[in-house]
C-alpha positions, 0 to 999 in steps of 0.5 A: 500500499503506498503511504500519501506525501501529505502526512498530517498526524503530525498536524499541531492543531494547536498553530491553528489556535495561536492564529485563532488568538492572534486574529482575535486579538486583531480583531477586537483590536480594530473593533475598539479603535472602529477600524478596517484596513483595504489593501489593493492590489492592482494585477492587470489592466483590462479595456473595461475592467482592471484587474484587482486583488483586494485584502479587507480585513473588518473588525467582522470579519478577522472575529468571524476568520477567528471562529473558524479556524478555532473550530478547524482546530478543535474539528482535527484534535478531536477526530485524532482520538475519534477517527484515530483508527481510520486509515484515511484520517490524513485524507480528513485533515487534508480537507479540514484545512482546505474547507477552512481556506474556502473560507477564508478566501470567501471572507477576506477577498472581496473580487468575485472571481476569487468568490466563486473560487471559494465558493466552488472550493468550499462545495467541492470539500464540503460534498467530499466532507459530507459523503467520507464515510461513503455510504448511502446516506452521505452519498444522499446528503452530498447530493444534497450540497451539491445541488445547493452549490450549485444554485450558488454558482447560478446567483454568482455567475449572475452577479459578476456578469453586473458588476462586469457591465458597470465594469469592475469585478469586486464586490466594494464596488457594488454600490458605489454611484460613478 
């Protein structure tokens, strides 16, 4: 049997807890000082729609990201005991990390292409996590998850078309008047 190249049994959930505490404290600092941070990089200028990478750090988003990291660290920590005999525990841990990365993209990147990437990443990892035990009940629930994700894809694609009609790709400029 071939061993996977990623060894997540040595993945220490304490790293996620420390990141959660760091983000939470920064979120509380931003909240107490009524601050938000917006970082914007111009990547490419197309004729009508410039492509920019935007990172938004507002207090609510940072505290939410902190909560997601805290929950993920506990899921990984408890999975080491709950499913310790599962031969695919490494796959489970990687899927949880990919799920968290997709959520972080959804929280911190207000760009419709990144939103679509984060949403699809969330949908794919959700589907795989739901069908993890590979039985008929979990497959049925996974199909429902996939259908809901496709509905969200259609709505995001409509929003992308509307913002391109306005001449930009970002959510932050969606309600600004020209």
